[in-house]
N, C-alpha and C positions, 0 to 999 in steps of 0.2 A: 664063606670060603674056607675049605679044609686046610690043614697044615701042609699037605702035599701040594695042593693047588697054589698056596702062597709061596712055597719054596720054588715051584716052577716059574711063578711070576717074577720072583726075585732073580732067578737065573736068566730069564729072558731079558730083564732090564740090564743085566751085566753084558749080554751079547749086543744089545742095540745101543748101548751107551747111556750116559747120565747127563742129559742136557740140562736138567734142573740145577745141576751144580755150576753150569755156565751162568745161569741166572744168579746163583748165589755169589759167584765171582764178581759180577757187575755190582751187586749190592755191597759187597766188600769194598770195591774200588770207590764207589760213591761215598761210603761212610768214611773211608780214609781221607778223601778229599774234603769232606765236610769238616773233619777235625783239623786238617791243615788250616783251612780258612777260619775256623773257630779259635784255634789256639794261638794264632800268630800275634794277637793282641797281647797275650800273656808273655810271649817271648820278647816282644818289643817294648813291653811296659817300662823296664828300667831306662831304655833309650828315649822313649817318647816322654816319660815323666820328667826327665832331665831337660829335654828340649822345650817342652811346653809348660814346665813348672807345675805339674800335677801334684796334688797332695794325695794321701791314701784315700781320703774322702772323695776326691775327684775320680780316682780310678774305680772306687766302689760304685760311684754313680754311673760310670760307663758300663760296668758289668750289670748294674741294676736295670738299666734301660734295655740292654740286650735281653736279659731274662724276662722282662715284661713283654717285649715283643715276641719272645719265644713262647711264652704262655698263651698269648693271643693267637699266634700262628699255629700252635699245636691244636687248639680247639678248632680253628678254621680248617686246617688241612685234614685233621682226623675225619671230619664230616664230609669234606669235599672229596677226599680219596675214596670213601665208601660210595660216593655217587659217580665219579668219573673214572675210577680205576687207578691202578698203580702206575700204568704207563704214562698217561697224561699228567697225573698228579705229581709224579716224580720229576717229570720234565719241567713243569711249572715251578716247583720248589727250587730246583737247581738253577733255573734261569734267574729267579729273583735273588737268590743268595750270591750268585756269581757277580751280577751287576753291582750289588751292594758292596761286596768284598773289594772289587776293583775300584769302587768310588772312594775307598779309604785313601787312595793315592793322592787325591786332591784335597784332603782335609788339612785345615790350617789353624783350627781352634778346638777347644774342648767341645763346643756345641756341634762342630762338624763331625767329630768322632762319635759323639752320642747319637747323632742322626744316622750315621753310617752303620753303627752297631745295632741300632733299632731295626733298620732295614734288613740287615743280614740275619738278625734274630727271627724276623718274620719268615724269611725263606728257608733257613736251616731247620726250622721247626717241622718242615715237611719230610725230612729225611727218614726218620724212624717210622712214622705212620705209613709212608709209602713202602719202605723196605719190609715191614712186618706184614703189610697187606700182600705184598708179592710172595713172601714166605707162606702165608696162609693159602694163596692160590696155587703154589708150585710144590708144596711138600705135605705129605701125610703127617698126622700128629706125631707119630713115633720118630720122625726125623726133624721136627721143627726146632727142638732145643739145640740140636747140633748145627743146623743151618743158621739159626739165630746166633749161636756162639761164634760161628765162622765169620758171618758178616759183621757182627759186633766187634770182632777182633780188628776190623778196619779202623776203629777208633784209636786203637793203640798204635797201629802202623802210621796213621796220620800224626799221632802224638810223637812217634819216634822220628819220623821224617822231618817234622817241623823244626825242632832244635838243631837238625843237621844242615838243612838248606837255607833256612831264613837268616841265621847269623851270617852265613857265607855270602848270600845275596846282598844283605844289608851292608856288610863291610866292603863289598866290591862296588855296589851300584847305588846304595842308599836305601832307606826304609821304604820310600815310595815304590821303588822297583820291586820290592819284596811282595807287595800287594798285587801288582800287575802280573808278575811272572807266575805266582802261584794261582792266581785266578784263571789264567789261560789253560791250565791243566784241566779244570772242570769243564770248560767248553768242549774239549776233545771228548770227555766222557759222555756229555749230553748227546753228541752226534752218534756215538756207538749205541747208547741206550735206545734212541729212537729207531735205529736200524735193526736192532736185535730183539727187543722185548715185545712179546705178545702174550696174552693169556694162553694157558696150555692148549686149549682146543683150537686156537687160531695159529699155533706155531707149527709150520710144516716140517720142521726138523725133529719133531718129537715123535718117537715110535709109539705104537699102540700099547705095548706092554708097560712102558714107563708112564703113559697116560693113565692106564688102569691102576698103577701103584699110587699115582698122585691123587686119584679120585677114589681110593679104597675106603676112606672114611664115609660114614653115613652122610647123605646130603643134608644141607641146612635149608630151612625155609627161606625162600627168596623174598623176604619182606624187610623193609627198612625199620629200624628200631630207634625211636626218638630218644634224645638225651634224658628227658624227664622220666622215661621208664628205666633207663639204665641207672640213673641216680637213686632209684628206689631199691636197688639190688645190693646186698651186702658185699658180694664179690667185687663190685665196682669200687667200693670204698676200700676194700682190702688192697687192691692194686694201687689206687690213687694215694692212699696214706703211705704205703711203702715207698712209692716214688717220691713223695714229699720229703720223706726222711733221708733217703739215700742218694738221690740225684745231686743235692747240694754238695755232697762230699766229693763227687767226681768233678763238679765245677770248681771246687776249691783247688784240687790238684792242677787243673788246666790253667786257671787264672792267677793263682797265688804261689804255686810251687817254685817258679823261677824267682819270684820276689823273696821267698823263704831262703833259697840258695844264695841269693845276693846278700841279704841282710844277716842271716845266721851263720853262713859259712864263707862269706866274702868272695863269692865268685862274680863273674861278669859275662857279657855277651859272648866273649870268646871262650869261656871256660865252663859254663854251666850246661853245655850241650851233652857231654858224656853222661853225667848223672841223670839228666832227664831221659836220655835214650835208655839207660839201664832200667829206670822205673817203668817206662812204657813197654819195653821189650818183655819184662817179666809179667806185666799186666796182660799183654797179648796172650801169653801162655795160659793165664788164668781164665780168659774168656773162652778159649777152646776147651780147656779142661773142665770148666763148669758145665758146658753143653754136653761134652762127652760123658761126664760122670752120671748125670741124670739119665741120659739115653742108655748108658750101660746098665744102670740099675733097673730100668724098665725091661731091658732084654733079659736080665737075670730073674725076672719075676716079681719085682717090687711093684706096688701100685703106683699110679701116676702121682698121687698125693705124697707117698713116702719118698719116691725118687726125687721129686722137686724139693721137698722140704729138708730132707737129709743133706742134700747138696748145699742148699742155702744156709743150713745150720753150720756146716763145716766152714763155709766162706765167712759167716759172721764171726766165728771164733778166731779165724785167722786175721781178722781186722783188729782185734783187741790190742795187740802190742803197739799200735800206732799212738796210743796215749803217750808213750815215752819218746817219740821221735823228736819232738821239739827240745828235749833236754839232753839229747845225745851230742857229745862234743865231736865225735868222729863223723866226718862228712859221709863216708861210705857206710858207716853203721846206720846213720839216719836214712840214707838212700835205700838200704836193704829193708828197713822196717816199712818205709813208705811203699816200696815196690811190692812187697807181699800184700800190704793193705789194698793197693790199687788192683793187683791181680785178683784178690778176693772180691773186691767190688765188681769186677767184670764177670766173675763166675756167678756171683749172686744176681747180677743184673740180667744176664742172659736167661736165667731161669725165671726171674720175675717177669721178663718180657714175654715169655711163652704163656703166662697165665690167662690173658684174654683169649687166646686161641684155644687154650685147654678147656675153658669152662663156658665160653660164649660162642654163639653161631658166627660164621665167617662174616656175615653182613654187618656185624657190630664191631669187628676187630679194629677198624680204623678209628671209629668213634671212641672206643675204650682206650686205645693208645693215646688219642688226643686228650682225653680227660686225665690220664695218668701223667702225660707229659706236661700238661698245664699245672698239675699239682706239684710236679718236680721243679718246674720253673718258678713257681711261687716260693717254694722252699729255697731255691737258689737266690731269688730276689732278697729274701729276708737275710740269708747268709751273707750276701754281698754288702748289705748295709751294716750288718753286725761286724763283718771282717774289717771294713773301713774304720768303724768306731773303735774296735779292739786294738787294731794296729796303730792308730793315731794316738790313743790315750794310754795303752799299756805297753805297746811296742813288743808284744809277745804273741807267738803263734800257739801257745799251749792251750788256750780255751778252744781254738778251732780244732786242734787235733783231738782234744777230749770229746768234742761232739762227734767227730768222725768215728772214734772208737766204739761208741755205744749205739750208733744209729742203726746198725744192721740187725742186731739182736732184737731191738725194739720193733723194727719193721717186720721181722719174721714173726714175732709175737702177735702183731696186729693181723698179719695174713692168716695165721693159724686160728685166732679167735673168730675172725669174720668168715673164714672159709675152712672149717676144720677138716673136710674131706676132699676139697677141690672138686666137688660134685658139679655137674652142669648147672649153670645158673637158671633159676626159675624166673623168667621175665613175664609178668602178667600183662 
């Protein structure tokens, strides 16, 4: 395709519309709801810990069992979504996690909460494999980082909305109602998803010019790739180890940041909402900016390897000041440092998430995301146990923030050593 032909195709897409961005909006909404359902336990932890007499170790165990289920679910959904597709796979994942989320309303013991969190972990694990599979189906490579950054920004919208609505619902109707009301939102999304989503060639609302743009990359071989072959490839381990190192940091913000604000800065259910909103609002900008920056570098003539890694390097550097956040006496000083670190995580993460579709055939994307997600969940399990131990024995968040500060540079080093050019993976 010549430059003139490509320009005409782009102009035609402008005229017929951009239905693929409707799909991206659905992925954004699902990811936001996923994070509302996920983060609610962290928002309610001070309330529930007081009511049910949880120790830091008990709460660490609740998070641990969620992460274990998430690891199992990521592997299962990654492979399943490659087989049954994004539409059915996403619907199944949402159905499972919504039922489990609403089941929290009937919990009355630590065991009940562990069981409910385990079930929700299984279902929520399907969100990112399904969303990234949909991005691979609906977007050409040059737009995937931006699309991923936009839908990944839903994590921050969910994290922003949760501390605004959950305390209000809890104070007005009780903590059980918080689970039931937020769970009902996801049921509405599920109906819309099943009504709207189809693969591009089965979507009657899609114009021929936009379909041509979506399919402009060279076709991938339509063959299934087993895990044992993927695990022999260096690029698989680059993605998995980077997820193992960086995912636990995001889990830490979700599950322990409210506790940090309560213990270090003496806030409570009525007052820690604005600081949490500030953190996740800034991190939302980071997600979109990270996707935009690497896409902009690609358009400026940088190689795929340079565009992705320069963006990830900038994000890793921006995380470094979080070392000091636990020592800052000013509430809003600490919030500012954590907010920048959270934004940098999201910028780093959306570029890391594009690596499977950058270097692997589409048929392997779901499986690769599953492997990486499992590695990240295992890292989260270890951090959950470590956080419970540190907070019970030392009563300090400093060791946790120190880990957060160095995780991203180490992850980028691993990616660069194992995939120095981001060349297409050679799967024998």
